[in-house]
Each structure stands twice: as C-alpha cells, then as structure tokens.
C-alpha positions in Angstrom: 62.5 -69.6 -3.9 62.0 -66.3 -5.7 58.6 -64.9 -5.6 56.8 -63.8 -8.8 57.1 -60.2 -7.7 61.0 -60.4 -7.5 61.2 -62.0 -10.9 59.0 -59.3 -12.4 61.2 -56.6 -11.0 64.3 -58.2 -12.4 62.8 -58.5 -15.8 61.6 -54.8 -15.7 65.1 -53.7 -14.7 66.7 -55.7 -17.6 64.2 -54.2 -20.1 64.9 -50.6 -18.8 68.6 -51.2 -19.1 68.3 -52.4 -22.7 66.1 -49.3 -23.5 68.7 -46.9 -22.0 71.5 -48.6 -24.0 69.4 -48.4 -27.2 68.6 -44.7 -26.6 72.3 -44.0 -25.9 73.3 -45.6 -29.2 70.5 -43.8 -31.0 71.7 -40.4 -29.6 75.3 -41.1 -30.5 74.2 -42.1 -34.0 72.3 -38.8 -34.4 75.3 -36.8 -33.1 77.6 -38.5 -35.6 75.1 -38.0 -38.4 74.8 -34.3 -37.5 78.6 -33.9 -37.4 79.0 -35.5 -40.7 76.2 -33.3 -42.2 77.6 -30.1 -40.7 81.1 -30.8 -42.0 79.8 -30.7 -45.5 79.7 -27.6 -47.7 76.4 -25.9 -48.5 75.4 -22.9 -50.6 73.0 -20.5 -48.9 71.9 -16.9 -48.7 72.9 -15.1 -45.5 72.1 -11.5 -44.4 74.8 -9.4 -42.8 74.7 -5.9 -41.2 76.8 -3.2 -42.9 79.0 -0.4 -41.6 80.3 2.1 -44.2 83.9 3.1 -44.0 86.4 5.2 -46.1 83.8 7.9 -46.9 85.4 10.5 -49.2 87.1 13.4 -47.4 84.9 16.3 -46.3 81.8 14.3 -47.4 79.0 13.0 -45.2 76.0 10.7 -45.7 72.9 12.7 -46.1 70.6 9.7 -46.3 70.3 6.4 -44.5 71.7 3.8 -47.0 71.1 0.0 -46.9 71.9 -1.2 -43.4 72.2 -4.9 -44.6 73.5 -6.9 -47.5 72.7 -10.4 -48.6 75.6 -12.7 -49.6 75.3 -16.0 -51.3 78.0 -18.1 -49.7 79.5 -21.5 -50.0 80.6 -22.8 -46.6 80.5 -25.7 -44.1 77.4 -26.3 -42.1 79.1 -25.3 -38.8 79.8 -21.8 -40.2 76.4 -21.5 -41.7 74.7 -22.1 -38.4 77.1 -19.6 -36.7 76.2 -16.9 -39.3 72.5 -17.6 -38.7 72.5 -17.4 -34.9 75.1 -14.6 -34.5 74.5 -12.0 -37.2 77.9 -10.6 -38.3 78.6 -6.9 -39.1 80.7 -6.3 -42.2 82.7 -3.1 -43.1 81.8 -1.8 -46.6 84.5 0.5 -48.1 83.5 3.5 -50.2 86.9 4.0 -51.8 85.5 2.9 -55.2 82.4 5.0 -55.0 81.2 6.6 -58.3 79.3 9.8 -58.8 75.9 9.6 -60.6 74.8 13.3 -60.5 74.8 16.1 -58.0 75.1 14.6 -54.5 74.1 11.1 -55.7 76.7 8.4 -55.7 76.7 4.6 -56.2 78.9 1.6 -55.5 78.9 -1.6 -57.5 78.9 -4.2 -54.7 81.0 -6.8 -56.6 83.9 -4.4 -56.5 84.0 -5.0 -52.7 83.7 -8.8 -52.9 87.3 -9.4 -51.9 87.0 -7.0 -49.0 83.8 -8.7 -47.8 85.4 -12.2 -48.3 88.4 -11.2 -46.1 86.1 -10.5 -43.2 84.6 -14.0 -43.2 86.2 -17.3 -42.2 88.6 -19.1 -44.5 86.0 -21.9 -45.1 83.6 -19.4 -46.6 83.5 -18.3 -50.2 81.3 -15.3 -51.4 79.6 -16.3 -54.6 77.1 -13.4 -55.1 76.1 -10.1 -53.5 72.6 -8.7 -53.4 71.9 -5.9 -54.2 74.3 -5.5 -57.0 74.5 -1.7 -56.5 74.2 0.6 -53.4 73.2 4.2 -53.7 74.3 7.1 -51.5 73.5 10.8 -51.0 76.7 12.5 -50.0 76.8 16.1 -48.9 79.5 18.6 -47.9 80.3 18.7 -44.1 79.0 21.9 -42.4 79.1 23.2 -38.8 77.2 25.8 -36.9 76.3 26.9 -33.4 72.8 26.2 -32.1 71.0 26.9 -28.8 70.3 24.3 -26.2 66.7 23.9 -25.0 66.3 22.1 -21.7 63.4 19.7 -21.0 63.8 19.7 -17.3 61.0 19.5 -14.7 62.0 20.8 -11.2 60.0 20.0 -8.0 61.2 21.5 -4.7 60.7 20.5 -1.1 58.2 22.8 0.7 59.9 26.0 1.7 62.7 25.8 -0.9 63.1 27.3 -4.3 65.5 28.8 -6.8 66.8 32.2 -5.9 67.2 32.9 -9.6 66.6 31.1 -12.8 68.7 28.0 -13.4 71.3 28.2 -16.1 72.6 25.9 -18.8 76.3 25.5 -19.5 77.1 25.7 -22.3 74.1 27.6 -23.7 75.2 26.8 -27.3 77.0 23.9 -28.9 78.5 23.3 -32.3 76.8 20.7 -34.5 78.4 19.2 -37.6 76.9 17.2 -40.5 75.7 17.3 -44.1 74.5 20.7 -45.2 71.1 19.4 -46.1 70.6 18.2 -42.5 72.4 21.0 -40.6 70.4 23.8 -42.3 67.1 22.4 -40.9 68.3 22.3 -37.3 68.2 25.5 -35.2 68.1 24.1 -31.7 69.0 21.0 -29.8 67.0 19.6 -26.9 68.2 17.8 -23.7 66.9 14.4 -22.7 63.7 14.8 -20.5 64.7 14.8 -16.8 62.9 15.3 -13.6 64.5 16.5 -10.4 62.3 16.1 -7.3 62.4 16.9 -3.6 65.1 19.6 -4.3 66.5 21.3 -1.2 70.1 22.0 -2.2 71.8 23.8 -5.0 72.5 21.4 -7.9 74.9 20.9 -10.9 73.5 18.1 -13.0 74.8 16.6 -16.2 72.1 16.0 -18.9 72.5 14.1 -22.1 71.5 15.8 -25.4 69.1 14.3 -27.9 70.4 13.6 -31.4 67.8 14.5 -34.1 69.3 11.8 -36.3 72.4 9.6 -36.8 73.9 11.9 -39.5 75.1 14.7 -37.2 77.7 15.0 -34.4 78.0 17.4 -31.4 80.9 19.3 -29.9 79.7 17.8 -26.6 77.2 15.1 -25.7 76.2 16.6 -22.4 75.4 20.0 -20.8 75.1 21.1 -17.2 72.0 22.4 -15.5 73.0 24.6 -12.6 70.7 26.1 -9.9 71.1 27.9 -6.7 68.5 26.8 -4.1 67.8 28.4 -0.8 65.3 28.2 2.0 62.6 30.7 1.1 60.1 32.8 3.1 57.2 35.0 2.2 56.8 38.7 2.9 54.3 41.4 2.1 53.7 45.1 2.4 50.6 47.3 2.0 51.6 50.2 -0.2 50.0 53.2 -1.9 50.1 53.3 -5.7 50.3 56.1 -8.2 47.8 56.8 -11.0 49.7 57.8 -14.2 48.5 59.2 -17.6 45.4 60.8 -16.0 44.2 63.6 -18.3 44.5 67.2 -17.0 41.6 68.5 -15.0 40.5 65.0 -14.1 40.0 63.9 -10.5 40.0 60.2 -9.7 39.0 58.3 -6.7 40.1 54.6 -6.3 39.0 51.7 -4.1 41.1 50.5 -2.5 43.6 53.3 -2.1 46.4 50.8 -1.3 47.5 47.4 -2.6 49.2 44.5 -1.0 52.5 43.3 -2.5 53.2 39.7 -1.7 56.6 38.3 -2.5 59.0 35.4 -1.9 62.6 35.8 -1.1 65.5 33.7 0.2 65.5 33.6 3.9 69.0 35.1 4.1 67.8 38.1 2.1 64.6 38.8 4.0 66.0 41.8 5.9 67.2 43.5 2.7 63.6 44.1 1.6 61.7 47.2 2.7 58.5 49.2 1.6 60.8 51.5 -0.3 61.9 48.6 -2.4 58.6 48.7 -4.5 56.9 51.2 -6.7 53.4 50.5 -8.0 51.6 52.3 -10.8 48.1 52.1 -12.4 47.9 53.4 -15.9 44.6 55.2 -16.7 45.5 55.4 -20.4 45.6 51.5 -20.6 42.2 51.3 -19.0 40.8 53.8 -21.4 42.4 52.2 -24.4 41.0 48.8 -23.6 37.6 50.2 -22.5 37.9 48.7 -19.0 35.9 49.7 -16.0 38.8 49.0 -13.6 42.5 49.9 -13.2 45.3 47.3 -13.3 48.1 47.7 -10.7 51.6 46.9 -11.9 54.9 46.8 -10.0 57.3 49.2 -11.7 60.2 48.7 -9.4 61.2 45.7 -7.3 64.4 44.1 -6.0 66.0 41.6 -8.4 66.5 39.1 -5.6 62.7 38.5 -5.4 60.7 35.9 -7.2 57.0 35.1 -7.5 55.8 38.7 -6.7 52.2 39.5 -7.0 49.8 42.4 -6.3 46.5 42.0 -4.4 43.9 42.9 -5.6 44.7 42.8 -9.3 41.8 45.1 -10.1 41.2 48.6 -8.8 37.8 50.2 -8.9 37.6 53.9 -9.6 35.4 56.9 -10.1 36.5 59.9 -12.2 35.3 63.5 -12.4 36.2 66.2 -14.9 
C-alpha cells in the first residue's frame, strides 16, 4: 500500500511536468509570434554614421561636417533590429557638391539617395533623408615644414647621464591640409612619454600628436636618440681674472680662487685638466647692476662636460683708487 507521502510526491511530479510542458509551449508560441512580427515591414527612422568620399581634387575639408545622417527606411523587422544594435557607416559622395560662396559648398542629400540605398540591404528602401542639405567649408590643400617639439621626460639610473643633448630625427616634418588650418600651425608635439631607469644609449620611436583630423603628416613617428654613459664628478680649484676694471683701480677679492665642479663621462675623465677652464669676473657688470659682489663665470670649458658650476657663485671684494 502506498503511503500518503508517496502519493503526494507523484502528484507533485505530474503537476511540475504539466507546468514545464505549458511553459515550453508558451515559449514556442512567443518565438513564433516574434518571428512573424519581425518578418513584417516597418517604417522607422534610423541614424547612420557618415564618411565623405569623392572630395573635389586639390580641395580639403576645413570644418567638421555632419558625422551622422538620419534615414527614414522601410524594411523588415530583422533588418531594423540589426541597424539599431550595429550602427552602420555609410559613404557619402561629394561628386554632386555645389558652391554657395567663397569656400562654402552644399550638397542636397536626396541626390545621394541611390548611393545610400545601394549600401543597405535589398530588403531596405530609403524613403527620406534628414537633413535635406549638408554644408561644407572646402579649402585649397597646402603643405609646409614645421618643427617637432618633444614632450619627453628622462630619468637616469644613479651614476648615468647623457653625454650630450638628445636629438630628434627628423627635426622637421611636412604637414598638409586646408590653408586655413595649416597657417595656424607652427610646431607639432610628440605624445608625452617617460623613460625611466636609463643606463644605456637609446633610440626610441615616439608618435606625433595630431592637432585635428583635417591635416596629414609626412610621417607619424619621430625618433629620440640619446648617448648615455657612466658619469663621474671632478673638480679643480682655480684662480680667476677680473676684467673691465677701470685704470688706476686696485681690487682685492675674497676668495682669490673658485672651485669648478663638473660632470663628465667616465671614459673622458682623464681628458680634463686645470688648463681646460678659464674663469672671469666682470667688474663692469657689478657696477652696472649696483651689486656689492662679483659674479664668477666660466668663459672656456671642454664641450664634453655637462652640469658645470662654480663655487662660490659670489665673490666679495674691496676696491681702491
């Protein structure tokens, strides 16, 4: 004899089975209904991205025209959903463009209806285009050379540095675009870049930044090149010469010597001697600026040095006529 619990479980199983069958038929009915609906034609407005082609020879866009266009289309539901979820880009030809005045041109969009129609599916008919007119500012193409400005930050490992300034190759590039745009550009910048923990010479490619979408470059990249060496510090205590002292004047200075501190590549260290430097103090500069001290300046030094300084940077003095 079956227990009450067993009978209850069997009834529950039968009820769940009926529910599953009902839900399955409900789902299938919904799918069939959806397929039927989507196979029907609908009229709707859909926005498309635009790419302009067939720009007149030796002309360039000086403005940013409409990047989208709205088409009223008649198509089946399947295609309508596809256009909505996957925005399509259409080519818009400027072969029929008309001049308004000066550099201003316009295009009546219905002239391009067949061209736009051909880029859509066979089940789609274009009924209307919005806007009805597109406007353009077309200028004559111009080219010129401009200087490259680097936005590079260099950080070296301790004990390493450039043995001379890094260089850019090429230093200049040719840019081309509408006259109105090109005339306002005198230099092009690199993308910001940071090189850290540098201990070796480098030759790094860097992208250039486009000021806008209306111009083109002769090259998109430049090279930044630097010669890096192990460096060391050296110093010499040297006498200095007072120049532009008036006749019959006697001057006493304190100190009578200065210390020249410099950095040099380790491989060039032995090339530097005391005779490599000449230091002057200019009395005329002190008098002109009404200073009570003299300023030592290095007049001669080897080109292979960098980060050269004089200690102290002020010289006290007494003067007698």
